[in-house]
A tleap script that builds the chain and sets N, CA, C and O, in Angstrom:
source leaprc.protein.ff14SB
mol = sequence {
  NMET ASP GLU ALA CYS ALA ALA ALA GLY PHE
  THR PRO HIE ILE ALA PHE GLU ALA SER ASP
  PRO GLU VAL LEU ALA GLN LEU ALA GLU ARG
  GLY LEU GLY ALA ALA ILE LEU PRO GLY ALA
  PHE ALA GLU ALA ARG PRO GLU ARG LEU ARG
  THR ILE ALA ILE ASN ARG LEU ALA LEU ARG
  GLY ARG LEU ALA PHE ALA TRP ARG ALA ASP
  GLY PRO SER GLY PRO ALA GLY ARG ALA LEU
  VAL GLU ARG ALA ARG GLY ALA LEU GLY ILE
  GLY GLY CALA
}
set mol.1.N position { 6.613 -106.744 -145.626 }
set mol.1.CA position { 7.448 -105.662 -145.173 }
set mol.1.C position { 6.688 -104.343 -145.246 }
set mol.1.O position { 6.733 -103.540 -144.314 }
set mol.2.N position { 5.989 -104.124 -146.358 }
set mol.2.CA position { 5.213 -102.887 -146.503 }
set mol.2.C position { 4.192 -102.738 -145.381 }
set mol.2.O position { 4.030 -101.652 -144.823 }
set mol.3.N position { 3.507 -103.825 -145.053 }
set mol.3.CA position { 2.492 -103.777 -143.995 }
set mol.3.C position { 3.136 -103.495 -142.635 }
set mol.3.O position { 2.580 -102.746 -141.832 }
set mol.4.N position { 4.304 -104.090 -142.372 }
set mol.4.CA position { 4.986 -103.870 -141.092 }
set mol.4.C position { 5.429 -102.418 -140.969 }
set mol.4.O position { 5.311 -101.827 -139.896 }
set mol.5.N position { 5.932 -101.840 -142.040 }
set mol.5.CA position { 6.347 -100.428 -142.015 }
set mol.5.C position { 5.139 -99.523 -141.807 }
set mol.5.O position { 5.200 -98.576 -141.024 }
set mol.6.N position { 4.049 -99.807 -142.499 }
set mol.6.CA position { 2.839 -98.999 -142.344 }
set mol.6.C position { 2.325 -99.090 -140.917 }
set mol.6.O position { 1.893 -98.086 -140.351 }
set mol.7.N position { 2.365 -100.281 -140.325 }
set mol.7.CA position { 1.924 -100.450 -138.940 }
set mol.7.C position { 2.815 -99.667 -137.978 }
set mol.7.O position { 2.357 -99.222 -136.926 }
set mol.8.N position { 4.100 -99.498 -138.343 }
set mol.8.CA position { 5.033 -98.731 -137.511 }
set mol.8.C position { 4.935 -97.239 -137.787 }
set mol.8.O position { 5.580 -96.440 -137.108 }
set mol.9.N position { 4.122 -96.849 -138.793 }
set mol.9.CA position { 3.872 -95.440 -139.041 }
set mol.9.C position { 4.803 -94.766 -140.029 }
set mol.9.O position { 4.937 -93.542 -140.006 }
set mol.10.N position { 5.451 -95.531 -140.898 }
set mol.10.CA position { 6.298 -94.896 -141.901 }
set mol.10.C position { 6.248 -95.675 -143.213 }
set mol.10.O position { 5.855 -96.841 -143.258 }
set mol.11.N position { 6.655 -95.000 -144.262 }
set mol.11.CA position { 6.771 -95.616 -145.580 }
set mol.11.C position { 8.242 -95.611 -145.959 }
set mol.11.O position { 8.846 -94.540 -146.031 }
set mol.12.N position { 8.838 -96.771 -146.204 }
set mol.12.CA position { 10.261 -96.802 -146.543 }
set mol.12.C position { 10.502 -96.269 -147.959 }
set mol.12.O position { 9.643 -96.384 -148.833 }
set mol.13.N position { 11.666 -95.697 -148.165 }
set mol.13.CA position { 12.086 -95.284 -149.505 }
set mol.13.C position { 12.935 -96.423 -150.055 }
set mol.13.O position { 14.035 -96.670 -149.563 }
set mol.14.N position { 12.437 -97.107 -151.059 }
set mol.14.CA position { 13.134 -98.272 -151.614 }
set mol.14.C position { 13.778 -97.868 -152.924 }
set mol.14.O position { 13.096 -97.565 -153.903 }
set mol.15.N position { 15.124 -97.867 -152.929 }
set mol.15.CA position { 15.870 -97.489 -154.125 }
set mol.15.C position { 16.273 -98.713 -154.937 }
set mol.15.O position { 16.328 -98.650 -156.165 }
set mol.16.N position { 16.553 -99.820 -154.265 }
set mol.16.CA position { 16.985 -101.048 -154.931 }
set mol.16.C position { 16.229 -102.221 -154.336 }
set mol.16.O position { 15.920 -102.235 -153.145 }
set mol.17.N position { 15.936 -103.196 -155.167 }
set mol.17.CA position { 15.350 -104.443 -154.706 }
set mol.17.C position { 16.091 -105.586 -155.372 }
set mol.17.O position { 16.483 -105.491 -156.535 }
set mol.18.N position { 16.283 -106.668 -154.628 }
set mol.18.CA position { 16.918 -107.865 -155.178 }
set mol.18.C position { 16.427 -109.062 -154.389 }
set mol.18.O position { 16.087 -108.937 -153.213 }
set mol.19.N position { 16.389 -110.202 -155.017 }
set mol.19.CA position { 15.961 -111.410 -154.317 }
set mol.19.C position { 17.138 -112.183 -153.748 }
set mol.19.O position { 16.947 -113.073 -152.920 }
set mol.20.N position { 18.340 -111.862 -154.173 }
set mol.20.CA position { 19.542 -112.560 -153.714 }
set mol.20.C position { 20.124 -111.837 -152.500 }
set mol.20.O position { 20.513 -110.675 -152.613 }
set mol.21.N position { 20.193 -112.500 -151.340 }
set mol.21.CA position { 20.733 -111.841 -150.153 }
set mol.21.C position { 22.158 -111.319 -150.351 }
set mol.21.O position { 22.519 -110.285 -149.788 }
set mol.22.N position { 22.954 -112.008 -151.127 }
set mol.22.CA position { 24.330 -111.553 -151.358 }
set mol.22.C position { 24.347 -110.227 -152.104 }
set mol.22.O position { 25.172 -109.365 -151.805 }
set mol.23.N position { 23.458 -110.049 -153.063 }
set mol.23.CA position { 23.370 -108.780 -153.789 }
set mol.23.C position { 22.938 -107.673 -152.834 }
set mol.23.O position { 23.502 -106.578 -152.862 }
set mol.24.N position { 21.955 -107.942 -151.997 }
set mol.24.CA position { 21.518 -106.944 -151.016 }
set mol.24.C position { 22.652 -106.580 -150.067 }
set mol.24.O position { 22.842 -105.407 -149.746 }
set mol.25.N position { 23.409 -107.580 -149.619 }
set mol.25.CA position { 24.544 -107.321 -148.731 }
set mol.25.C position { 25.584 -106.454 -149.428 }
set mol.25.O position { 26.152 -105.554 -148.810 }
set mol.26.N position { 25.838 -106.711 -150.695 }
set mol.26.CA position { 26.826 -105.912 -151.442 }
set mol.26.C position { 26.362 -104.471 -151.592 }
set mol.26.O position { 27.172 -103.551 -151.481 }
set mol.27.N position { 25.079 -104.259 -151.839 }
set mol.27.CA position { 24.554 -102.897 -151.943 }
set mol.27.C position { 24.736 -102.153 -150.619 }
set mol.27.O position { 25.170 -101.001 -150.607 }
set mol.28.N position { 24.406 -102.810 -149.511 }
set mol.28.CA position { 24.563 -102.185 -148.195 }
set mol.28.C position { 26.039 -101.935 -147.893 }
set mol.28.O position { 26.407 -100.878 -147.380 }
set mol.29.N position { 26.871 -102.908 -148.213 }
set mol.29.CA position { 28.308 -102.775 -147.964 }
set mol.29.C position { 28.897 -101.573 -148.697 }
set mol.29.O position { 29.820 -100.927 -148.199 }
set mol.30.N position { 28.370 -101.279 -149.862 }
set mol.30.CA position { 28.868 -100.159 -150.661 }
set mol.30.C position { 28.223 -98.824 -150.268 }
set mol.30.O position { 28.455 -97.800 -150.911 }
set mol.31.N position { 27.418 -98.851 -149.215 }
set mol.31.CA position { 26.825 -97.620 -148.715 }
set mol.31.C position { 25.615 -97.147 -149.491 }
set mol.31.O position { 25.263 -95.969 -149.423 }
set mol.32.N position { 24.972 -98.033 -150.225 }
set mol.32.CA position { 23.831 -97.646 -151.048 }
set mol.32.C position { 22.500 -97.811 -150.324 }
set mol.32.O position { 21.439 -97.747 -150.944 }
set mol.33.N position { 22.556 -98.022 -149.028 }
set mol.33.CA position { 21.334 -98.136 -148.245 }
set mol.33.C position { 21.455 -99.231 -147.211 }
set mol.33.O position { 22.529 -99.790 -146.989 }
set mol.34.N position { 20.341 -99.523 -146.589 }
set mol.34.CA position { 20.260 -100.596 -145.607 }
set mol.34.C position { 19.608 -101.801 -146.274 }
set mol.34.O position { 18.847 -101.659 -147.231 }
set mol.35.N position { 19.908 -102.964 -145.767 }
set mol.35.CA position { 19.333 -104.187 -146.324 }
set mol.35.C position { 18.658 -104.971 -145.218 }
set mol.35.O position { 19.158 -105.023 -144.095 }
set mol.36.N position { 17.543 -105.571 -145.523 }
set mol.36.CA position { 16.889 -106.478 -144.588 }
set mol.36.C position { 17.232 -107.885 -145.052 }
set mol.36.O position { 16.824 -108.329 -146.125 }
set mol.37.N position { 17.997 -108.572 -144.203 }
set mol.37.CA position { 18.547 -109.876 -144.543 }
set mol.37.C position { 18.215 -110.887 -143.456 }
set mol.37.O position { 17.912 -110.500 -142.327 }
set mol.38.N position { 18.266 -112.182 -143.779 }
set mol.38.CA position { 18.142 -113.183 -142.716 }
set mol.38.C position { 19.258 -112.969 -141.689 }
set mol.38.O position { 20.410 -112.733 -142.055 }
set mol.39.N position { 18.906 -113.056 -140.402 }
set mol.39.CA position { 19.862 -112.777 -139.339 }
set mol.39.C position { 21.146 -113.567 -139.440 }
set mol.39.O position { 22.232 -112.993 -139.348 }
set mol.40.N position { 21.049 -114.873 -139.629 }
set mol.40.CA position { 22.248 -115.710 -139.689 }
set mol.40.C position { 23.140 -115.317 -140.861 }
set mol.40.O position { 24.365 -115.352 -140.752 }
set mol.41.N position { 22.525 -114.942 -141.983 }
set mol.41.CA position { 23.292 -114.533 -143.163 }
set mol.41.C position { 24.098 -113.278 -142.856 }
set mol.41.O position { 25.295 -113.221 -143.141 }
set mol.42.N position { 23.447 -112.276 -142.278 }
set mol.42.CA position { 24.122 -111.007 -141.989 }
set mol.42.C position { 25.170 -111.173 -140.894 }
set mol.42.O position { 26.272 -110.636 -141.004 }
set mol.43.N position { 24.836 -111.906 -139.849 }
set mol.43.CA position { 25.764 -112.081 -138.731 }
set mol.43.C position { 27.009 -112.870 -139.121 }
set mol.43.O position { 28.039 -112.764 -138.456 }
set mol.44.N position { 26.928 -113.655 -140.181 }
set mol.44.CA position { 28.084 -114.424 -140.650 }
set mol.44.C position { 29.078 -113.553 -141.419 }
set mol.44.O position { 30.122 -114.044 -141.850 }
set mol.45.N position { 28.768 -112.278 -141.594 }
set mol.45.CA position { 29.618 -111.361 -142.356 }
set mol.45.C position { 29.963 -110.107 -141.538 }
set mol.45.O position { 29.768 -108.992 -142.021 }
set mol.46.N position { 30.471 -110.272 -140.313 }
set mol.46.CA position { 30.714 -109.097 -139.455 }
set mol.46.C position { 31.790 -108.166 -139.996 }
set mol.46.O position { 31.810 -106.985 -139.651 }
set mol.47.N position { 32.676 -108.669 -140.828 }
set mol.47.CA position { 33.714 -107.814 -141.411 }
set mol.47.C position { 33.151 -106.916 -142.505 }
set mol.47.O position { 33.781 -105.930 -142.887 }
set mol.48.N position { 31.977 -107.252 -143.007 }
set mol.48.CA position { 31.379 -106.499 -144.103 }
set mol.48.C position { 30.153 -105.697 -143.687 }
set mol.48.O position { 29.885 -104.634 -144.247 }
set mol.49.N position { 29.407 -106.202 -142.706 }
set mol.49.CA position { 28.108 -105.616 -142.383 }
set mol.49.C position { 27.967 -105.358 -140.891 }
set mol.49.O position { 28.469 -106.120 -140.065 }
set mol.50.N position { 27.294 -104.299 -140.565 }
set mol.50.CA position { 26.895 -104.033 -139.180 }
set mol.50.C position { 25.425 -104.413 -139.087 }
set mol.50.O position { 24.611 -103.965 -139.895 }
set mol.51.N position { 25.090 -105.228 -138.117 }
set mol.51.CA position { 23.720 -105.721 -138.036 }
set mol.51.C position { 22.979 -105.106 -136.852 }
set mol.51.O position { 23.553 -104.814 -135.803 }
set mol.52.N position { 21.699 -104.927 -137.065 }
set mol.52.CA position { 20.769 -104.518 -136.018 }
set mol.52.C position { 19.598 -105.487 -136.129 }
set mol.52.O position { 18.953 -105.569 -137.174 }
set mol.53.N position { 19.327 -106.210 -135.065 }
set mol.53.CA position { 18.253 -107.204 -135.089 }
set mol.53.C position { 16.893 -106.530 -135.099 }
set mol.53.O position { 16.687 -105.520 -134.426 }
set mol.54.N position { 15.976 -107.084 -135.855 }
set mol.54.CA position { 14.580 -106.650 -135.860 }
set mol.54.C position { 13.824 -107.725 -135.091 }
set mol.54.O position { 13.538 -108.800 -135.618 }
set mol.55.N position { 13.509 -107.421 -133.854 }
set mol.55.CA position { 12.885 -108.429 -132.998 }
set mol.55.C position { 11.418 -108.168 -132.694 }
set mol.55.O position { 10.681 -109.105 -132.389 }
set mol.56.N position { 10.979 -106.926 -132.769 }
set mol.56.CA position { 9.602 -106.613 -132.391 }
set mol.56.C position { 8.587 -107.152 -133.384 }
set mol.56.O position { 7.503 -107.578 -132.987 }
set mol.57.N position { 8.912 -107.141 -134.640 }
set mol.57.CA position { 7.949 -107.528 -135.659 }
set mol.57.C position { 8.178 -108.962 -136.103 }
set mol.57.O position { 9.313 -109.380 -136.333 }
set mol.58.N position { 7.120 -109.691 -136.216 }
set mol.58.CA position { 7.206 -111.051 -136.735 }
set mol.58.C position { 6.926 -110.976 -138.234 }
set mol.58.O position { 5.781 -111.132 -138.660 }
set mol.59.N position { 7.948 -110.743 -139.023 }
set mol.59.CA position { 7.784 -110.650 -140.467 }
set mol.59.C position { 7.840 -112.048 -141.076 }
set mol.59.O position { 8.686 -112.864 -140.709 }
set mol.60.N position { 6.958 -112.304 -141.982 }
set mol.60.CA position { 6.932 -113.597 -142.654 }
set mol.60.C position { 6.873 -113.374 -144.155 }
set mol.60.O position { 6.262 -112.422 -144.641 }
set mol.61.N position { 7.512 -114.260 -144.864 }
set mol.61.CA position { 7.472 -114.218 -146.316 }
set mol.61.C position { 6.626 -115.363 -146.843 }
set mol.61.O position { 6.216 -116.248 -146.093 }
set mol.62.N position { 6.378 -115.334 -148.110 }
set mol.62.CA position { 5.609 -116.393 -148.745 }
set mol.62.C position { 6.315 -116.771 -150.044 }
set mol.62.O position { 6.705 -115.903 -150.825 }
set mol.63.N position { 6.472 -118.045 -150.262 }
set mol.63.CA position { 7.048 -118.535 -151.501 }
set mol.63.C position { 5.934 -119.078 -152.379 }
set mol.63.O position { 4.970 -119.658 -151.880 }
set mol.64.N position { 6.065 -118.894 -153.669 }
set mol.64.CA position { 5.078 -119.423 -154.611 }
set mol.64.C position { 5.794 -120.305 -155.617 }
set mol.64.O position { 6.888 -119.976 -156.074 }
set mol.65.N position { 5.191 -121.396 -155.951 }
set mol.65.CA position { 5.712 -122.324 -156.948 }
set mol.65.C position { 4.715 -122.285 -158.096 }
set mol.65.O position { 3.556 -122.661 -157.920 }
set mol.66.N position { 5.145 -121.840 -159.256 }
set mol.66.CA position { 4.212 -121.630 -160.365 }
set mol.66.C position { 4.728 -122.274 -161.640 }
set mol.66.O position { 5.933 -122.444 -161.825 }
set mol.67.N position { 3.802 -122.626 -162.510 }
set mol.67.CA position { 4.138 -123.154 -163.826 }
set mol.67.C position { 3.023 -122.779 -164.771 }
set mol.67.O position { 1.983 -122.274 -164.347 }
set mol.68.N position { 3.233 -123.023 -166.049 }
set mol.68.CA position { 2.234 -122.660 -167.059 }
set mol.68.C position { 0.908 -123.354 -166.789 }
set mol.68.O position { 0.870 -124.455 -166.240 }
set mol.69.N position { -0.169 -122.702 -167.179 }
set mol.69.CA position { -1.517 -123.229 -166.929 }
set mol.69.C position { -1.712 -124.605 -167.558 }
set mol.69.O position { -2.418 -125.445 -166.999 }
set mol.70.N position { -1.095 -124.845 -168.715 }
set mol.70.CA position { -1.263 -126.145 -169.368 }
set mol.70.C position { -0.234 -127.166 -168.891 }
set mol.70.O position { -0.139 -128.256 -169.454 }
set mol.71.N position { 0.531 -126.828 -167.868 }
set mol.71.CA position { 1.482 -127.764 -167.275 }
set mol.71.C position { 2.868 -127.636 -167.873 }
set mol.71.O position { 3.030 -127.077 -168.958 }
set mol.72.N position { 3.873 -128.152 -167.173 }
set mol.72.CA position { 5.243 -128.116 -167.677 }
set mol.72.C position { 5.354 -128.938 -168.961 }
set mol.72.O position { 4.697 -129.970 -169.100 }
set mol.73.N position { 6.179 -128.483 -169.891 }
set mol.73.CA position { 6.280 -129.163 -171.179 }
set mol.73.C position { 7.286 -130.303 -171.173 }
set mol.73.O position { 7.138 -131.251 -171.946 }
set mol.74.N position { 8.291 -130.239 -170.334 }
set mol.74.CA position { 9.329 -131.273 -170.338 }
set mol.74.C position { 9.161 -132.285 -169.223 }
set mol.74.O position { 8.452 -132.028 -168.250 }
set mol.75.N position { 9.811 -133.440 -169.355 }
set mol.75.CA position { 9.686 -134.478 -168.327 }
set mol.75.C position { 10.260 -134.050 -166.972 }
set mol.75.O position { 9.715 -134.432 -165.936 }
set mol.76.N position { 11.328 -133.280 -166.954 }
set mol.76.CA position { 11.902 -132.838 -165.680 }
set mol.76.C position { 10.940 -131.904 -164.955 }
set mol.76.O position { 10.772 -132.015 -163.740 }
set mol.77.N position { 10.309 -130.989 -165.681 }
set mol.77.CA position { 9.345 -130.082 -165.089 }
set mol.77.C position { 8.138 -130.818 -164.547 }
set mol.77.O position { 7.655 -130.518 -163.455 }
set mol.78.N position { 7.648 -131.789 -165.316 }
set mol.78.CA position { 6.505 -132.585 -164.849 }
set mol.78.C position { 6.865 -133.363 -163.592 }
set mol.78.O position { 6.061 -133.452 -162.664 }
set mol.79.N position { 8.067 -133.926 -163.556 }
set mol.79.CA position { 8.505 -134.683 -162.382 }
set mol.79.C position { 8.618 -133.768 -161.165 }
set mol.79.O position { 8.230 -134.151 -160.062 }
set mol.80.N position { 9.148 -132.564 -161.363 }
set mol.80.CA position { 9.288 -131.628 -160.256 }
set mol.80.C position { 7.926 -131.240 -159.694 }
set mol.80.O position { 7.745 -131.205 -158.477 }
set mol.81.N position { 6.970 -130.950 -160.565 }
set mol.81.CA position { 5.627 -130.574 -160.114 }
set mol.81.C position { 4.992 -131.733 -159.349 }
set mol.81.O position { 4.383 -131.520 -158.300 }
set mol.82.N position { 5.125 -132.931 -159.853 }
set mol.82.CA position { 4.542 -134.081 -159.176 }
set mol.82.C position { 5.185 -134.315 -157.814 }
set mol.82.O position { 4.486 -134.634 -156.852 }
set mol.83.N position { 6.501 -134.163 -157.716 }
set mol.83.CA position { 7.184 -134.317 -156.421 }
set mol.83.C position { 6.729 -133.245 -155.445 }
set mol.83.O position { 6.482 -133.536 -154.275 }
set mol.84.N position { 6.617 -132.007 -155.914 }
set mol.84.CA position { 6.167 -130.915 -155.042 }
set mol.84.C position { 4.752 -131.177 -154.556 }
set mol.84.O position { 4.454 -130.995 -153.375 }
set mol.85.N position { 3.887 -131.600 -155.454 }
set mol.85.CA position { 2.504 -131.902 -155.061 }
set mol.85.C position { 2.484 -133.028 -154.033 }
set mol.85.O position { 1.753 -132.960 -153.045 }
set mol.86.N position { 3.277 -134.048 -154.265 }
set mol.86.CA position { 3.319 -135.165 -153.315 }
set mol.86.C position { 3.835 -134.724 -151.959 }
set mol.86.O position { 3.282 -135.115 -150.931 }
set mol.87.N position { 4.894 -133.911 -151.941 }
set mol.87.CA position { 5.474 -133.440 -150.682 }
set mol.87.C position { 4.508 -132.550 -149.917 }
set mol.87.O position { 4.507 -132.545 -148.686 }
set mol.88.N position { 3.688 -131.798 -150.639 }
set mol.88.CA position { 2.755 -130.874 -150.007 }
set mol.88.C position { 1.373 -131.497 -149.790 }
set mol.88.O position { 0.485 -130.865 -149.218 }
set mol.89.N position { 1.199 -132.742 -150.252 }
set mol.89.CA position { -0.091 -133.384 -150.095 }
set mol.89.C position { -1.181 -132.807 -150.974 }
set mol.89.O position { -2.353 -132.779 -150.597 }
set mol.90.N position { -0.779 -132.340 -152.164 }
set mol.90.CA position { -1.723 -131.739 -153.106 }
set mol.90.C position { -1.916 -132.720 -154.254 }
set mol.90.O position { -0.938 -133.185 -154.840 }
set mol.91.N position { -3.140 -133.032 -154.575 }
set mol.91.CA position { -3.413 -133.969 -155.662 }
set mol.91.C position { -3.081 -133.389 -157.025 }
set mol.91.O position { -2.980 -132.172 -157.178 }
set mol.92.N position { -2.912 -134.245 -158.005 }
set mol.92.CA position { -2.615 -133.823 -159.371 }
set mol.92.C position { -3.824 -133.211 -160.045 }
set mol.92.O position { -4.968 -133.399 -159.630 }
set mol.93.N position { -3.526 -132.464 -161.110 }
set mol.93.CA position { -4.634 -131.829 -161.849 }
set mol.93.C position { -4.589 -132.250 -163.287 }
set mol.93.O position { -5.431 -131.829 -164.080 }
savepdb mol mol.pdb
quit
């Protein structure tokens, strides 16, 4: 987002940040600013939010899956890491 704003020639003033789209929607609904939300999420709430589509920029996010360097300590964590590695085609370490 920062790179897209810089490419458009401005720096946004960010007062609040949240990872939960519902929290961002509530902040916008209460007039505390604008929120950048997934289109389908925002459009499903027309009684609460006014939407403006951002179509010119192809914004992409990145997800990271992380765990302790010495590996997960519990069996559920180890199983989750192994399943993720298998699904992504990444060998074990």
